[in-house]
N, C-alpha and C positions, 0 to 999 in steps of 0.2 A: 549214897544219893549224890548225885550230880545236880550242881545249881548253876544257873546259867545267870549272870548279871551282867547289863550293859553300862560301861562306866565313861565318862569322860574323857577325851583324851588328857587333859591336866591333870587328872586324879589318878590315873592308872598306876603309877608308882606308889603312890600313898596307900591306894588299896592292896597290891600286891605286898607290900612291906607288914602292912596291917594281919595280913592273911597268913604271912609266915610266921608274924608273933604268935598266932593263936595255932600256931602248927597244922594248917591246913595248905593241901596243896593247890598249887595254880597253874593250870594250863590255860592257853589261849583260845578261845571256841575257833572251829574251821572258818574259813573264809566263805565256803558258801551258806553259810547262815547269818551271814554279817546283812545288814539292812543296805540295798543298793544307794547310792548318793542321788541327790535329785538331780535334774538337769537344768543345766543352766538356760538361761533366756534364750541365747543364741540357738541352744540344742533345741528347743521347743519350738521354735521359727522355722527351724529348718527341718524339723518332724513334722509341722503342720503344712507345710510346704510340699515337702513329698506326699503326704495323705491325700492333698487336695489335687496334687497333679494323678496320683492314682485313680482316684475318685472320678476324675473328669476322663481317664482313659476307660474306665469302667461303661461310664456314661457313652461316650463313643462307641464302645463295641455293642451296646444294647441298641443303639440306632442304627447299627451295621455299618459304620463309616470306616472303621479299622478290625482287623481280627487281631485277637490275642493269642498267645500259645496255652495249649492245655498245660496243666498242671502236672501230667506224664511229660510233656516235652519239656518243662522246666525242671523237673526232676532229673530227667536223662544228660541234660547239662552239669549237673551237679556231678 
């Protein structure tokens, strides 16, 4: 059976040593399963500003003041 345990960085060495003493194998979890780090205040502000700008563009598009590219056009650029 596999068991995934989240261990604080300052305790990793202790837990590894303890598990080895109990003759248990230790392998780190894949990076994809790790929790993403929280956004900094600056990153949160940048994200909020980008979302505000996007919503403003959608409002202008709905009012007929600007034309936005279709999803297909955007995918073609990628």
